[in-house]
C-alpha positions as a Markdown table, in Angstrom:
| # | Residue | x | y | z |
|---|---|---|---|---|
| 1 | Met | -205.3 | 66.1 | 113.9 |
| 2 | Ser | -208.9 | 66.3 | 114.9 |
| 3 | Ala | -211.5 | 64.3 | 113.0 |
| 4 | Leu | -213.4 | 67.5 | 112.3 |
| 5 | Asp | -210.4 | 68.8 | 110.3 |
| 6 | Arg | -211.0 | 66.1 | 107.7 |
| 7 | Leu | -214.7 | 67.1 | 107.3 |
| 8 | Lys | -214.4 | 69.1 | 104.1 |
| 9 | Ile | -215.4 | 68.7 | 100.5 |
| 10 | Asn | -213.1 | 66.5 | 98.4 |
| 11 | Glu | -211.4 | 64.9 | 101.4 |
| 12 | Pro | -210.2 | 61.5 | 100.2 |
| 13 | Phe | -210.7 | 58.1 | 101.8 |
| 14 | Ala | -209.0 | 55.0 | 100.4 |
| 15 | Asn | -212.0 | 52.7 | 101.0 |
| 16 | Phe | -215.3 | 52.6 | 102.7 |
| 17 | Asp | -213.8 | 51.0 | 105.8 |
| 18 | Asp | -211.7 | 54.2 | 106.2 |
| 19 | Val | -215.0 | 56.2 | 106.0 |
| 20 | Leu | -216.5 | 54.0 | 108.8 |
| 21 | Asn | -213.4 | 54.5 | 110.9 |
| 22 | Phe | -213.7 | 58.3 | 110.4 |
| 23 | Val | -217.4 | 58.1 | 111.5 |
| 24 | Glu | -216.3 | 56.2 | 114.6 |
| 25 | Arg | -213.7 | 58.8 | 115.4 |
| 26 | Leu | -216.3 | 61.6 | 115.1 |
| 27 | Thr | -218.5 | 59.6 | 117.5 |
| 28 | Thr | -215.9 | 59.0 | 120.1 |
| 29 | Glu | -213.9 | 62.3 | 119.9 |
| 30 | His | -216.7 | 64.8 | 119.4 |
| 31 | Phe | -219.8 | 62.9 | 120.8 |
| 32 | Met | -221.7 | 62.9 | 117.6 |
| 33 | Pro | -223.4 | 59.6 | 116.8 |
| 34 | Leu | -224.1 | 59.3 | 113.1 |
| 35 | Arg | -226.3 | 57.1 | 111.0 |
| 36 | Ile | -226.7 | 56.4 | 107.2 |
| 37 | Thr | -230.0 | 57.7 | 105.8 |
| 38 | Asp | -229.4 | 57.6 | 102.0 |
| 39 | Ser | -227.2 | 55.2 | 100.3 |
| 40 | Lys | -226.7 | 53.1 | 97.2 |
| 41 | Thr | -224.9 | 49.8 | 97.4 |
| 42 | Ile | -222.5 | 48.7 | 94.7 |
| 43 | Glu | -224.8 | 45.9 | 93.7 |
| 44 | Lys | -227.7 | 48.4 | 93.0 |
| 45 | Tyr | -225.4 | 50.8 | 91.3 |
| 46 | Asn | -224.0 | 48.0 | 89.0 |
| 47 | Glu | -227.6 | 46.9 | 88.2 |
| 48 | Ser | -228.3 | 50.5 | 87.0 |
| 49 | Leu | -225.5 | 50.4 | 84.5 |
| 50 | Lys | -226.0 | 49.1 | 80.9 |
| 51 | Cys | -222.4 | 48.1 | 80.2 |
| 52 | Glu | -220.8 | 45.4 | 82.2 |
| 53 | Glu | -217.3 | 46.8 | 81.6 |
| 54 | Ser | -218.4 | 49.8 | 83.7 |
| 55 | Tyr | -219.2 | 47.7 | 86.7 |
| 56 | Leu | -217.5 | 48.6 | 90.0 |
| 57 | Asp | -215.8 | 46.1 | 92.3 |
| 58 | Ser | -218.3 | 44.6 | 94.7 |
| 59 | Asn | -215.9 | 44.9 | 97.6 |
| 60 | Leu | -216.5 | 48.7 | 97.7 |
| 61 | Lys | -219.8 | 48.1 | 99.6 |
| 62 | Phe | -221.4 | 51.5 | 98.7 |
| 63 | His | -221.4 | 53.9 | 95.7 |
| 64 | His | -222.5 | 56.7 | 97.9 |
| 65 | Ala | -223.8 | 57.2 | 101.5 |
| 66 | Lys | -225.2 | 60.2 | 103.4 |
| 67 | Phe | -224.2 | 60.3 | 107.1 |
| 68 | Val | -226.4 | 62.4 | 109.4 |
| 69 | Cys | -226.5 | 63.3 | 113.1 |
| 70 | Ser | -228.7 | 61.0 | 115.1 |
| 71 | His | -230.8 | 64.2 | 115.9 |
| 72 | Phe | -231.2 | 64.9 | 112.1 |
| 73 | Gly | -234.7 | 65.5 | 110.8 |
| 74 | Glu | -238.1 | 66.2 | 112.3 |
| 75 | His | -240.1 | 63.8 | 114.4 |
| 76 | Arg | -243.3 | 62.6 | 112.9 |
| 77 | Ser | -245.7 | 61.8 | 115.7 |
| 78 | Arg | -247.8 | 58.7 | 115.3 |
| 79 | Ser | -249.5 | 59.3 | 118.7 |
| 80 | Asn | -253.2 | 59.4 | 119.0 |
| 81 | Gly | -253.0 | 61.3 | 122.3 |
| 82 | Lys | -251.7 | 58.7 | 124.7 |
| 83 | Arg | -248.2 | 59.3 | 126.0 |
| 84 | Ser | -247.7 | 62.1 | 123.4 |
| 85 | Asn | -245.1 | 63.9 | 125.5 |
| 86 | Gln | -242.3 | 61.4 | 124.9 |
| 87 | Tyr | -238.7 | 62.6 | 124.3 |
| 88 | Met | -237.7 | 62.0 | 120.7 |
| 89 | Arg | -234.1 | 62.1 | 119.3 |
| 90 | Ala | -235.0 | 63.9 | 116.0 |
| 91 | Cys | -234.8 | 67.7 | 116.7 |
| 92 | Lys | -234.0 | 69.3 | 113.3 |
| 93 | Cys | -230.2 | 69.1 | 113.6 |
| 94 | Pro | -228.8 | 70.0 | 110.1 |
| 95 | Phe | -225.5 | 68.1 | 110.4 |
| 96 | Phe | -224.7 | 65.8 | 107.5 |
| 97 | Phe | -222.0 | 64.8 | 105.0 |
| 98 | Thr | -222.2 | 62.7 | 101.9 |
| 99 | Val | -219.4 | 60.4 | 100.7 |
| 100 | Ser | -219.3 | 59.1 | 97.2 |
| 101 | Tyr | -217.0 | 56.8 | 95.2 |
| 102 | Val | -214.9 | 58.6 | 92.5 |
| 103 | Arg | -213.9 | 56.3 | 89.7 |
| 104 | Lys | -211.1 | 58.6 | 88.3 |
| 105 | Ser | -209.2 | 58.7 | 91.6 |
| 106 | Asn | -210.3 | 55.2 | 92.8 |
| 107 | Asp | -211.3 | 56.4 | 96.2 |
| 108 | Phe | -214.2 | 57.8 | 98.3 |
| 109 | Arg | -214.6 | 61.6 | 98.7 |
| 110 | Ile | -216.8 | 63.9 | 100.7 |
| 111 | Lys | -219.1 | 65.5 | 98.2 |
| 112 | Ser | -221.3 | 67.7 | 100.5 |
| 113 | Val | -221.1 | 68.9 | 104.1 |
| 114 | Cys | -223.1 | 70.8 | 106.7 |
| 115 | Ser | -221.0 | 70.7 | 109.8 |
| 116 | Lys | -223.3 | 72.7 | 112.0 |
| 117 | His | -225.0 | 71.0 | 115.0 |
| 118 | Ser | -228.0 | 72.7 | 116.6 |
| 119 | Asn | -230.9 | 72.0 | 119.0 |
| 120 | His | -229.2 | 69.4 | 121.1 |
| 121 | Ala | -226.4 | 68.9 | 123.6 |
| 122 | Met | -223.2 | 67.2 | 122.6 |
| 123 | Ser | -221.5 | 65.6 | 125.6 |
| 124 | Glu | -220.4 | 62.2 | 126.8 |
| 125 | Ala | -223.3 | 62.1 | 129.3 |
| 126 | Thr | -225.8 | 62.6 | 126.5 |
| 127 | Ile | -224.3 | 59.8 | 124.4 |
| 128 | Asp | -224.3 | 57.3 | 127.3 |
| 129 | Thr | -228.1 | 57.6 | 127.4 |
| 130 | Phe | -228.5 | 56.4 | 123.8 |
| 131 | Arg | -229.5 | 52.8 | 123.1 |
| 132 | Arg | -226.8 | 50.9 | 121.2 |
| 133 | Lys | -227.0 | 47.8 | 119.0 |
| 134 | Glu | -225.4 | 44.8 | 120.6 |
């Protein structure tokens, strides 16, 4: 089963580590490096609640997280004319998916998806040129 087959709304994940494993599979199988742009940690979520009985387990890490393609968004140039023709990774790729914790089912689920990539190549050679955290 391809990792892309799981990229649909209401797809369940037992915990956030399963979500991260899924993201790793997307990166290796389909050459799409992803990053988190919008998220809320469990600590911040619990702080926003008024009743302590409603608090979530701190082991969950995130309440929700939005994963986007590394080419997502639009580059904002901060150049003043010197070296302005540099290659930038952001090229308006619309790919994203949002994962959120669901209290009723006690798991994480995909809440929204845009599975279309555009404006960039997706190949192993392209991925090898990206800088990685060590």
